[in-house]
N, C-alpha and C positions, 0 to 999 in steps of 0.2 A: 186573446187566448185563449188553448181548448179546453175543454173538458181535465179535472182530472184522471191518470191514468193508474190502476193498481197496479202496488207496488210487486204482488203473485205476478203478472201477466207478465216482467220486462227481462232477459236473460243476459251475461254478457258473452261477447264475441272479442276479440279481437282483430286489431285494422288494422291497416295497412304498414301504419308506422309501429306496430307491436302493443300498442297502450288496449287499452279495455274498454269497451264505449257499453254504454246501453242499447239497445234497440228493442225491438216491439214484440212478439210473442203473435197477439192478435190479429187483427189480420188491419189491411189497409183501413183508415178509413174514406165513404165515400166521397166527405166532403173536402174539394183539393185548395179551400182557402184554410184548414187547419194547419196550425200550429204542430206537424206531430219527429219535427230532427229528432227531439231530448222530448226527456219523460219532463210533465210538468212539476214542480215544488211548489207547494203553494206559502206567502207570506210569512205562515203563523209558524214556518219551519225552517228559517230563515232569520239572522240577527247578527249584530256588527260583530267586528272584531275585538280579542282585548286590546288593549294597546298599549304598545312594550313602554314602559317604566322608563329608562336610556338607551333610545332606538339609535342607531349609530345612523347616521343622515347619508341615503341612496338618493336614488336619481328618479324614482320610478315608485316608489312604496309606495305611496297614495293612491296613485292612477291605480295599481295592482287590487287595494281594494276597497276601490268603487265597484265594483263591478264583479268581484270577488266574498260570497257571504258564505259565512259558519251556517252549518246544519246545529239542525236545537237536536234537543232531546229524544222530543217525539219523531224525528226521523230512525224510518230502519234502519237505515246506512251504520246507525252508532250503534246499535241494538248487537250486531257482530262480534263473535269475537276477537279479541286485538287478535290473535294468530293469525285469522284470517283480510289485517291488513284492513281495515272500515278504509271508508269515505268520508271527507271532514267539512270539507267545501264546496260549494256549489260556485258556479260561476252563469251568471245575467248577465254577459254583455249580449248587446243586440246588432243585429246587421241588417243593413239595407239592399234587398235582393234586385236585381236588374228587373224584377216585372214588378218593382216596389210595393212586394210583401217585406212586413217588418220580421224576424224570427228572433228566437230570443236563445242561447247558446242553451244553457242547462247538465253540463256539461261537472260530473261530481269527479271532484280531486282529494286525494290524502295528502295532506300536508307538514307536516315536521314542526313541531312547538318544543319553544327552550325551557331551559330551568327556571327563567323568570315568569314562563307566565306569555311570554310573544310567541308571534306565530311569523312562521318562515317564510317570505316571500318566494321561494326559488317556485316554487314550484308550478306559480302560479303565473311569475312571469314568461316559465320555459311553452306551458299552455297556453298564452298568448301566440308568443314567437312561433310554435306550431299551427297553430285552429286557425291564429285570428290574426294572418301577418297584414294585414293594411290596417292595424289599428296604430293607435298611436305611439302604446306601450308594443307592440309586436314587431312593428318598424326599430324598434331606438332598439332591437334586444337583438332584431336580426346584425344591426348595424354592429355591435358588440362583440356579435360573434365573429363576424367578419373581421375584426379589427383584431381580433383572437386571433384566426389563422393567419394573418398578415404576418404578424409577427412572430408566430409558431414560424411560416414557410421563409420570411428572413431570415433568423436565428438557425434555420439548415442550412440555409442556403451560404451563409458568411461564414460556416463552421470548420473548413478545410485545410485552409495556412493560407498565410497573404501570398499576392504577387510578388512578383521579381519586382515590377516598378516601384512600393508600396514597401517593401525589403529591403532596397535601395535609399528609399529616401528616404525613412526611418531610420535607418542605423546610423551612427553617430560610434566617433572614437570611445570604447569607453563602454559600451552598451550593447548587447542581445537585441538583433531584430522582434519585433512583434509577429513573427512567421506561426505564433506557438497555436494562435487559434481564431484565425480566420484566414477565407483568402474571396480575393473579389474579380472578374473578370470587366468587371464596367469600370474606367478608371472616374467615371462622375458622379457615381453611388457611392457620394461625401454623409449624407447620411446613417447609410449601413458603417459605413468604416467609425462613424463616432458610437453609434449604438452599441458597434463588437469590443469597439474598447474601454466598454463600458462594462459590459460582463465578463470580460476578459480582467479588469482589475479586482472584480470578485471575485474572478475561480480561483486567480493566480497572483491575488499580491498578499505580500507579505505582513502586514498588519490585521489585525484582527474588523473583515467589516462585516456589519449586521445589514441586512436589507429595506431596512427604514431609510436607514441615507441615504435611497436614491429617491425618498422620499418626503425628504429636510427639502424647507425654500432658501436657506444657509448652500445648502451642498450644489440644488440646483442654483441659486443667482449665478455662486462663483464659476460655475461651467458656461454660465449666460455669459459671464464679463469674461474669458479668456475667451470664448469665439468670438464676441464683437469684436478684441483686441486683433485676433489671428485675420481680419479686413472680411467680417461677417457684411455683405451686401441687403439691401433692401429692408433694412430690419426687421432681419427674419427674428425666428428663435433657434437658440439651441436645441438641437433633436436631443430629449433624453428618454432614460429607459426607466420604465416605475417598475416596483420590485414584484408585480405580477407576474410581468414580464419576463423575468429573472429567469426562470425556472426550467423555461423553454432553451435560453441558451446553454442552461449546465446541462440539462439532457441532448440535445445535440452535442453537445463538448462528449462527454460520455460513451455515446451511441459512436461517434467516429473513433473515441481510443480501441472501445472492444473492437468493432470491426480488425482496426490496422492490427493488434493484438493477435488476436485467431489467426491475424495473416502472418501473423511474422512465427506463430507459434508454429499455424505450417508446413512453414518453410524448416524453422527448427529441428523439426522429428523427421523429416525429408534429410536435412541435412547429417543427424543422427544414426539414416536407415533403417526406421522404424523403434529406433532403444532412448530408453528412459536420457533425458539434458541436464533436467536441473534438480535443483532445489527449494524444498518448501519451508516458508517460516509462517511461524502465527504465534499468536502470542494474547492473552483474553486482559481484559481492562474494563474497569468503569469509568463513562466520564459525566461531567456534572451535572446533565437530567437523572445520575444514579440509576442509569439503564446499562448494562454486563454488554460486551460488540464485541468480538471477535479480530483485531488486526491480520490478515494476511498479505501474504510479502513469495514473490515466486520470483530465483534468481538464476541466470546462467551464462556462459561464456559465449559471447559469438559467435558463431560459425565462421567468421572469416578475420578470430584472433581480433577483436576490434576492439575486446575489453566484454568487463565482466558488468552485467547490467541486470537491475535490480526492480524489480515492477511490483506497484503495490496493486493487491486485484478484487481487497477490496475493505470494507470497517462495518461488517454486517451483525446480528442484533443473534444475538444466542439465547437460551434459555437457561439450562440446566446445562453446565462445564462438564458433563460426563464425558471420559473418552469415547462416546460411541457415538454420542449426537456432537461432538466436534470433527470427527471422525467424515462422519456423514453430508458437513459443512462445507468440509472443506474439496471434496468429490462433486457436491455440487456444482460449488461456483468454480470447478476448475471448469465444467464442463461450458457452464454461462458465460467465462471468460476466457477461455483460452481455448472452447471449442474440442481437446481431447481429453479423453478420460484421464480424472489424474493419475492411475498405478502407470497410465504409459508412459510418463513426460516428467516423475518425476523419482528420481532416484535416491533421494538423500531427504529426510524429514531434522530438520532443528525448533523443540522450541524451552520454555523453564520446565528446571527436573519439577517442579510442579503437575504440568501437564504430558513429561516423559510417555505417559502409559496409549499416547495417541499414538505416536511412531510404529508398535509393536499393534496396536490394533487395525491400524492397516496395511502392519506385515511389514515393517522396515526397522533397521536397526534401531536401540537408543538412542539416539542421543541431547545430550544438555547444552545448555546457553554456554558459551566460557568465558564471556562474559557477566554471567552471574556467578559460576563460582571462584573466578577468581577475587570478586569483589568480597565473596563471604569469608573469601584468605586472609584482606585485610581485616575485614570488619570480627573476624574472630580475631587474630591478632591485636587487636585495641582493646576488647572487652563487651565491641558494641553486639556482639554473636556468641551466644548461648546455645548449649546444650541440655535440656531437661530430660530426667526421665523419672517418672510414677509424679511429673509435677513439683517437681525435685532440681533446680538446678548441680548439674557435676561437674563445669568447669569455668565457672565465675571466677573474674579477675577483676577484685574493685580495686586496684591498683590502676589499672589502668583505664576503667572506663572514668577516677577523679581525675585524672590529667586530663585527659579529653576535655571534661565539663568545664574544667580552668581554664584550657588552653580555645574553649568556644563563648567563657563566662568575657576573658579578656575582645576576645574578638567583637562578642556585643555590645562589651559595654564603650567600643568606637564607632559605633556604629551610625551612630546620632549624633546628633547640638555637636555642639564646636568642639569637641575634642579631639576628634579625625582631624582636625585641620592643626589643632595643637599638636598632635605626634605627630604630623606629616611636617610641621616647624622644628621640631626637634631634631627630627634623622635628617632632615638637610645642614641643622646648625650644625652636628658632627662628623659631616662628609658621608651619610648613611646614605639611602636607596631613599628616591623618591616616589612609591608606593601605598597605599593602603590595602589596610590587613583585610582579609579573604575572607569571609561567615560560610561556612556548611549550613549555608538555604537548603541544595537541592538533594534530598530525603534520600533519592535513587539514584545518585550517581555517590560509589567511594570515595572516585578523585578531588570533589569535595573536599574530602574529610582532609585529603594529603595536599589540598592547595591551602588549609587553614594552616596546620602544624608549618610548611614553605614559605606561608609569606608575614608567619608569628619568624622564625629565623632569621628571615632578614632582617627584620625590624625589632630582632631582639636588643642592641643595644638600647634604639631608644627609649623601649620597653622600660629596658631598666632603669632610662633615667626618667624615664616619666614617673613612676612606682618609688623614685625616691623620691619625687616631690612631693608627692599627693599621698599624700601617706595612710586617705583611708577609702583608698583603691573601694571595692568591694575582692577587687584576683586578686589573691599573694599570689605571686610564684618567684618561688626560689630560687638557687641555686642546682640543686637538684633535681627539681621540676623542668631547670630546663634540659640540663641533662637528658632525662626521660625523653624530651619530646624532641632532643636529636638524635636520639631512639629507635625511637617510634617512627619517627619518618625516612627514617636510611629504612626502617624495612618496608613501611609503605612504599617509597619508593623501586624496591625490585620486583611489586606485586603491580606498581600503577603503571609502567611501561606496557605491559600484556596485556593489562585491558583496554589500555587505548587502541590499541592494534587490532586486536580481536576484532575492535566493529570497524573498523573498514570496510568501507563495503565495494572498492572499486583494485585493491590489492590482489595480486593470489596466494590465500592462504592456506588453501587444501590445506595442504603440506604442509607450510613452516610455522601453521600452529600449533602444530605437538612441539617439535623445538622451541618456540617461545616458552612452552612448557617446560619443558625438560631441562630447559635453563632457569629457570625459575624454581624451581624446588632443587637444583645445587646449588644456586645463589644461598637460597635457605637452609644449608646442609651444615654440621656442624663444622667443618671445614672451611667453610668459606667467609670473608670475612667485608662485615660492613661499614659501606663508607659511608659516616657520622660528620656530618658538619660541623665544621669548628669554631666556635661563637664568636672567640674573640679575633677571630680576620678577618669575619665578616665586613663587605666595606657597600659602596654602592653598584660592582658592577654583579650582572646578575648572575653566572654562575660563580655559586659560594667555596672555597675551600672546604676539603674533607681529607679525612685521611682516615686507613685502613682499622678497624679493630676487631679482633677476633673474638667468636664468645666467649670464650673466657674471661677477658677482659672485659665485656659487657655490664652495667649494670644487675641490678638481679630485677629487678621490675626490669629493665631491656629482655635480658635473657629469656623472662617469661613471653616475651612478646615476641620471639623470635621462636622458639617453640611452638607458642600454640600452631604462627601462623605453616611450622613445619606438618605439622598433625592436622592442621585441614589441609594443608594439599594432599597428605596421605592418602585421607581421608579421604577426597573427593578427583581422585589421579592415579593412585597409587591401588586401591583397592582393599586400603587397611578402616578395617573395622574395628578395633580396638583404639581404646585412650591413649595408645602410648605410639612414640617413635620409631618404628619398626627398618625406617631407611630400607624403603621399597624404593621398586624405580618405578616411572609412569608406565600405564598400562596403556598404548596404544590399541584404538579399536580398528574394526577392519577397514572402514576405507580411507582412515589414516597408515596403515601399512603399506596400503594401498597407493594413494598418493606420494607420501617417500619416494616408491620406484618411481614415479609419474612425470618429478620434476625435478630435470638439471641440475636446482641447485642442492637439492637435496637426497638423490641417488647416492652419491657416491659421496656423503656424512658419516661420519664413524659415530652417531648418538643412535644411530640401532645397532642390537650385538648381533652377535653371524646366528642364531637362531632365530631372532627373530623376522631376520634379513628372510629367510628360508621360509617362513612361514607366509612371508609380507606377497615373495616371488611366489605360489604357492598359490596365495587369493588373485593375484593378479591374470596368471594362466589360466585360471576360472572363472574369474573374466572378460577374458579373452576368447576364451571358448561359447559361454555365452552371449557376448556381444556377438558376435562372426554366426553365430546356428539364427539366431534373431535377424542381422542382417541377409541373411538366404529369403530365410521365411518373407520379411518383407518382400524382396525382391519379385518374390513370385507372387509372391499376394498384387501388386501391382500388374506383372505380368495378365494375371487371372483377372488383376479389373476392367486392365485395357481390353481385352480380346485379345489379344496378340497370341498366337498360336506359331510356338519355333519345331519348322520342320527337323523329324531327325532324321538322319540318314547316313547311311552306314558307309563308309569311308574305305580304299584298299590298306591292307598291311602298311604299306611300303611309306603312305599319306601318314605326314605327325599332324592329330587335333591338336587346337590349340585351347584345349577344354576351359581349365582355368577350375577357380574354385565359385566362381557367379552368386562374386559377390559385389558386383560395382566398380563403382570407378577407382576402388582397391583391390581388385583385383592382382593375386602375386605369385607366381609361381614358384612351382615346389619341389626340391630336387634330395637325394637321400645324400649326398653327399654332406658330412659333416665336418664343413670348412667354416675356421672360424672369422673368415669376410662373409659376411651376407650380402655383399653383392653377386652370390654365389642363386642367390633365391630370387632373380629373374633368368635363371634356367627355362628352359621349355617342360611345361607339367605332363605329368600325365595324367587321365581320368581322374575323378577324384570318388569313391567306393564309399569309403566312410568320410563324411564331414568332419565330425570330433575328431580322426584323428589326423587328418590332413591340419586344420589347423593348429593344434599341438605341436608338431611339425614347423609350421607356418610362426609361431610365436617364439622356439626356441633361435629361433632365425630371428626375426624382426629382436630379439629379447642382446645377442649380442650384440647385434648393430648400434641397441638401444643404446648399451652399456662405453662401446668403443667410440661414439658422435660425442658423451656427455666428457667424458675424459678429453677431447680434445676443443672444447668450448674454450677462450680464447679472448674470457670474459674482462679484462679491463681495454680491449679492444673493443668488441662488441660496446661497453660502456664505458664512455672515456670520460675519464674524469674520476672513477671507481677508487678509493680508498685505499679498497682493500680487499680481503674476501672471507669474509666476519659472517658468519648467514644472519646470526643475527643483526645484527651495526652496519652491514653494506648490502648481502645480498640479499633480505627480505623484501626492502623499498622498492624494488628491480620490473620494473614492466617486463617479464620477460615473454611476451608474445611475440615479439619479435625471432627468437629462438624456434619457437612451433612452425611458424609463416612458411619456413622457409624448408620445411620438410612436408609440410603439412601434406603435399602429394604425392613424395616420395614413396613405392612402393618397400623400398628395402628394411621400412622401419611400419611395416603390415599397418597394423590398427592401432598399435599405440600412442600417436599422434589424435586420431578420434578418441581415444580413450582418454588422454590428457583433458581433453578440452572439454569431452559431452559423455558420463559415465557415473556410476559412484567415486570413480577415483578421478575423479576431478579434480583439478591444482587450482580450479577457485573456487571451490566449498567455500559459504561464508561459516565460521564455527560458533558464529553470535544469531540471536535474532535483535540483535542491538535496532533495525530494519521497523521493525514490528511497534518498538518502541516508541518511534519515532514518526507512527503513524498515530498511534495513540493523542502523542501531541499537540499532532496538525489538527486533531478533530476536537481533542479542547480552545484549541485556536481560533476553528472555525463553533463552535457550540460554547457563544460568548454569551452571559449573563443573561442578555437581551436578546438572544438566541435560539433559548433553552428547547421552544415549543418547535421545533425547526424537523420536518420530516424524516425519521430516519431514511427514509431511500435519498431524501434529498443531501443526509450526511455524507452515506457513504457516498455519493457520485462529488461530493466536491470534495471530502477525503481523497480521493484516488485520481484527482487529477491535478489539484494539490502535490500533491508526491511524485507523481508520474508528467511533471510541468517535463522538467528535460527531455526524459524518454518518449514522451508525445511530440517534443521536437527532430529528437534521434530517428523515429517512427515516418514521417512523415517527406522525412528529408531518403528518406531509405529508400522508401514506397513509392516518387512521386511520378513516376506514369501508372502508378492504382490507384493513385488517388485523382490526376487527369481523365483515365477512361473510366472513372464512375461516378452517376448520377445516381441523385435522390430524387425518387420519384414520391409528391406528397400527394394529398387532395382530398376532403371530408365532404359528403353526403348532405346537403339541407335539406332536414326534413319536411320541410313549410315553403320548399321550391325543386322539390327533385331531386335528381342524384347528376353531380356535378362531376364533368369528367376531369378525372385527377390530372394535375398540375405537373411539368415539364421543368426540372429545377434549370432555371439557366446556370450556375454556377456550380462547377463543377465539385463534388461534396462524395467523402467518403462513405463505399453504402459496397458493404458486400456479404452473403451469407454462404459459409461453409460449411458443409456438411459431416 
């Protein structure tokens, strides 16, 4: 070794790898045999590393510590302040040069220290990988890195969708193909198929799966047994995926979803002529790790009228849940995962009333969640929900709370032990229903409370017999209590149906949800009759006998239950701000008014008074003009962007110039003849000097044609098997997209078919954000007790993929050409071996960047 070098004579310079090495400022020594590659560190300034108390077994920690020593307190590097990040260790690995000279590294390293006092070897191992690749430790680290890159590349290669041959071979009767995760072009790559299937089970499986499952020896042995049973040859081990490699597969599938979703959104935006076409959904929730996150969804009607698609965009963490923070989060997520600005694609926003201010912050009409509103009507009716003023309850209902407590205690009594079997045998002996009581364990859905009472009414005869034989039961239900339970169930039955229907994500409820609420409010009125169960006539049949009971014939407690439901309904839907029933009518918002006119099922209904219909028509005309103007501007923007210059030439006065409005595929001619037959709209047009006036004329003609067409629809011919024409009972569940497909390209109706599909008044708008609550539930299934340390980013990706399983399958089939055309280029340079050419995947992968 050479003479020690003074540290004040050293400086730091970045090397080619971006790291900082110590180099000499002094002139080079004349002695060529002197080792001057690194500054010499005296042995007195080095010591052994503090051993870990419980070190997890790794492959090369001992080898690393053999050549990496800790600096002592006398070393000048350790006298630097912590903010300058002083080095903590020195590498003393010796190498033999081709000339036979031995050199020592003496590189100073900064390693991290755990709370238990032990030092992390990661920095030391990376140093050997980058600067001593020929050493045993360096070779092992490079091999590990290459294996990780190969696993990552394989994950990216097979994340696109399955080949036709593999789909055909794996599809059985009653099962779905496995095409939602990977696709292989090589029939011989069985290992890739096995690994992809393992990752797919983790991402899309129905059960709670922890990453540690993949390291469980019994799980791996089980897979190996099935592998050998399937005909493995030569004693080969079954290909197994480790838990550390799972994230590569998750990231690959998530990127695939984002790129496909961006493509789909761009095509929908194009089909809507640059107008807003979707619905934004969001809801906040706290998961099992006690961190609050925002569930975000997006819903739209397919441009080919292929149905309503509801997409999970994210399950992302949110700090303070203010209106401004939530609005900012929604905007950022829209750009990141749809590729288009939030305000360009979102036409409506639905959220819980606790977050209704977010819509105002974004500039949209404030609209609450119908599911929560109707549920709270039921809870108010039975006394679960009360209002306070100055911390004093002003609408207490102790009688109702007492009845519901008895019902709950009765079901809880039979929820365990031999009692449930005894009750079932007793019911069977008296020719009653063979069912069990449904305990209301679900606290978020009021349907659980209704199911509780409904099951008890079906078993009322058996429960009465059991009470007679067991006098010491903790619950005592009298005949009067049974009467109250039957009346409560009759009131809850009125609100139970709309609560369930508004949560549908496939029905076209944009206009029908308002009809549901109007019908519900009418059934809660003074003139309505409740359908109360006849307790003595209940049999084993699922449908219980009922009899109509007027409000005056109800008990005092049952009458109070009905009045509380009516008052809460008026307060939430009719604008009543008092504590008295005022018989107010349902107050539609602007979106519902427009959708009512665009839905063929509701446009001719009489649930809208004439004055409201006139207002709705004015709103529809305003939307029509706004939509047309935006479409015209969008077309001009496309022309300008494409660099196309249209030559304007003067024509002779005798020639008819077929100018039109220039609004794209739905250009329609306008004449001044006010003929009831809208077919005249296809006559020759005059040059458009005022776009707004022309759109007004166009709307009037299209609206007349719309009304005439809606009255000519033969519902029972279009939908064979239709029992009647009741809006709620018969027409609401219908898939009416077939009616709109027939007129989608008919210029007679102008823009109205497009408005019905993709606008603020879309008939496919969801009235509830229950989809976001399902996202939260899915995230809780992923975040198990053994998985609470799952990273925020990975949890977000897994929740999105699991919620969008069928949607991703749909996108892959719809954009099959896009999948085949795009290829992924990946590859990362290795600093110890120089840069490497990026590898081109032999498997087609979805990878597309949208501007």
